[in-house]
N, C-alpha and C positions, 0 to 999 in steps of 0.2 A: 198297466194294462198285461194281459192274460197272450197264452201262444195262440197262433192259427193253425189248425190242423188242416193238412190238406186232405181233399174228399177221395181221390183218386188212389190207389195203390201204387206203392214203390218196391223196386226189386231189387235186389245186389247179388252179382257173382264176385262169390269169396274165394282166391285160391287157397290151395295146399300149399304149406309151409315144410322147410326143413330148417332144425335149428342147430346152434354149434359149430356144424359144418367140420370136425374134428376141434382144431385148439381154442375157436371161440365161445367158451363155453357160459350159456346167459347172456352173447352179447351178438354173434353172427347168426343172421337170418337169410333166407334165400326163399324166394317164390314160385310156386312152380305151374304149370298149366294143366292144374286137375281144381275142379271147381265145384264147391255148393252154390246151386240157385235159390234165392229166397226171395219171400214177396210177403206184402206185410199191406193192412189196411186198417184203417182207425173205424172200430166197433163200436155199436151203441152201450155194450156194456161187455163184461168176460172175457176171456181171455182163452184162444182157443188154439191149438198147434196142430197141421196135417204134415205129417213128414212120410217121405216115400226114399226108398234107397237105404242108404246105409244108418243103422241106426233106428229103422222101421219097428214097432213093436216096441222098443227097449225104451226109448228118450220119453220125457215127459211130454203131454197134450196141452197144458196148461201153463200156469205162469211161474212154474218150476221151469220149464225150460229154459235153455241156458241162453238163447237167442231173446227170449222176452226179458228174461232178466238185464241181459246188458240194455234193450231197449228201453226198461223202466229207469236204470243207473241213468241212462243219458237223459231221459225228460226229467230226471230228478234234480241234472245239472242244471236244467234248463228251468226250472222252477216250477212245472205242470205238467200231470200225466193228462193222456186221453182218457176217455171212459171206458175203452174196451178194445183190444186188437184183436186181428184174426190174420196168423200168421201160417206160412205154408213154406218145407223145406224139402228142396229135392237134393238130398245129399249123395257127395260121389267119393268124398274122402273117407277113406277108411278110420273108424273110430279107433283110439287106443292105439295106434301104432306107429308115432311117432313122426305124424304127418299135420300136424298143428289143426285136428279138426275143433278142438274148444276155440281155439283163437280165430277160427272161421266163425264161428257160432256167435264168438264175442263180438269181433270188430262188424259181422253181418249185421247185429243187434244195432251198434251204434249206429253204424251206416245208416239203416231203416228208422231210425229214430231222426237224425239229421234232415233224413228225407220227406219223412211227414209232418214236418215243418214247416211254416212260410219262413222263409231267409234260413233254413237251417246251416247251410254251409257259412253264411256270416256268423251265427250268433255260436254256433261251434267249430272251427278252423280245425285242419289236419292234425296239428300242433294238441290241439287240446283232445280230438278224440283219441290219438293215440295215447295221451296219458288216462285218460277213461279207461281205455281197452287194456294197457298193463296194470290198474290197479283192481280190476277186476281176476285178469289171469294171474298176477302177482310177479310177473317178469315181463320183460318187453321183446324177449329174443322173438318170436314165433309172431305177435301182435304186429310188429312193426314192418317184415316185409309183404304180411297179408294187407295191410291198409295201404302202404306204399309201394307196394311191387317191386322187381328187382331183388338187389343185394342190399341188405340192412346193415349197420352198425348201431345199435342199440345201448344205450346206459340209462342211471337213475342218477339223478341230482335231487336237490331241495324241493323243486317244485314239480317232480315226479318224472316221467320217464321219456326220454328225448330219442332221436335217432337220426341218421344220415344214409340217404341211399345212394347208391353208385350202380352205376351198369356194368355188368360182367363184360367179358370180351368174348368174341363169336366163337370159339373155341371151347366154352362150357357148355357141354352134351350132359344132361344129368339123366340118370337112369336109376329108377327106385326097385328096388326088390320087396317085396312087402309079403310074409307069415301069413298065415291062419289065424295065429295065437296073436293075444294083445299083449299091451304090454300097458304099464300105469306109472305115471309122473313122479308120483308120492314113492311107490316101489324104488322105482329108482334110484330119488333123490336120498331115500334112506340109506342106498349102497354105498352113499359116498361120507369120505373120513372130512372132521371136522377142520382139520389140519393138515397140509401137504408140504413137502421138503420144499425148501426156497430154489434149489436147483430145477424142480420139476415145473413151479410157478415162472421163472425166468424161463423157462425151455418153452413154455407154451407162449408166453408174451411176445418170444420171438417169432415164432410159427403164425402167431395170429397176426402178427405186424405181416410177414411173408404173404401170408394168406390172402390179406386185401390186395397185395401187388397183382400175385399170381392171379387171382379170379377175375379183376378189373382188366390186368397187362399182360398176363404171361403166362397163361396155361399148362405150358411148361414145365414149371416149377410147383405146381398143385399136387403131385406127389409126395415131397416134402414138405409142404404147406399144409399138408391136413395130419401131420403126426400129432398126438396127443398124449398128455400126461397127466392130465388133471381127472377126467371123468369114466372113459371109455374102459380102461383095466381093472378099474374099481367093480364095475358093473356088468363085468365079461362073465361072472361066474352064474348071474342071473337069465342070461341070455343066451347061453352056449350055442344056440343055432346063428345068433346072429354074429357073435364071434367069429365062429368059424368061417362065416362067409366073406365076413372084411378081411380076412388072415387070405381066402383064398384069391381075393381081388385083388389083393395088393400084392402076392406072391406072382402076379402077371403082369405088375404095373400099372394097376388102375388106381388111382385116387380114390378109395372107398370109406367112407364112415359109415357110425352109427348115426342115423337120421334122430335128431331130437333125443330123446331118451327111449328110442326103439319100441318097436324090435325091427322097423323098416331097417335097411342099407341104403344108402345112397352114393351113389357112383357119379363124381363129377368129370371125369375125362370116360372117354370111348372104352365100350366091354368087347372084349374080342370076341368075334361072331362065333367062334367054336368053344365059348365059355358055358359050360352050361351049370346053374346054381341047385338044380335038383328039382324033382317036383312039389318042392314043399313051398318053393317061395314062387310068387308070378310077378314076372317084370314088367316094367312100362317103361320108355323111353319119353320123356318129356321136354319143354322146352322153360324157359325162366319166363314166367308173367312179367309184364312190363307196365300195367297199368293199376295194380293193387284191386281193393275192392269196388270196383265201380258200382254207382248206383245208377238208376235209370227209372225216369216218373219224377211225379211229384215235384219239389221244388230246389232238389238237389241235382247236380251233375260234377260228378267226380271228374277234377283238373285230367286232361289228358296226360299221359306221362310215356308213352311213347313203345315202341317194342324193345326188347332187351337183346333178346337173342333168340334165333331161331330153334326149331324144335320139332318134333316128330314123334306122332303115336304109333306105338306096335301093338 
């Protein structure tokens, strides 16, 4: 028996995310209150994508668009594709800045596909949706918080990606510092060595464990918990402005890290009011998103996960 596709459009809001968070390379992630809004409907034939906001005029407008690619991969898991798709993307997450724009597109596509199929929530649950998204992205650290919201610890085992979601403490106040220039994950990963000293691996293991406690229970420990020896130092030469800003923030006691592969900088504790990053940076105070990729309309309503931490925009 084939799938039944719903006739009404469905929409999803996908949050920006920050991965690594200092010591948790390829494992830790945080969902932030900055969103792309995506809408899709089944069409009689063909694939069309309308993009406004971030990436407008740059991203593909057909089946090569990452949202459509993720939708098709999800439909393939379900065993049947619709005859066509019409997708609209209102993008607010900056492209290639270390804020999970590709994960937002992938998770959004997976969720839209679930929403366009009658009974999609039962046919593909959140655990399977995570595995599909991580397989497309190549690693689960951004797709996990994008899908689930909050603070996530993700890993990969024989059956694919898995993650647990935890609630950050109320004292967590993320601020992002976004530069004009872009950075690319492939370039950042190419700067990493194939081996690291055992003492550095042990250092990061301890800091990652401390980070989980600090973010969820004791934000006063976030400064030492965000120290890293596995990736930020190796990538420093490729993004000197990012490295300098992280150092400047940490010199005044702010728990600052490179967001994902950069070049955005993430501060997890309050930034002093008299701190000025310079005209090169756009800063925004955000909250921690608590719901993840919320689907509206169609036959899927994403499970409510509740607020995680209050935040504000500036």
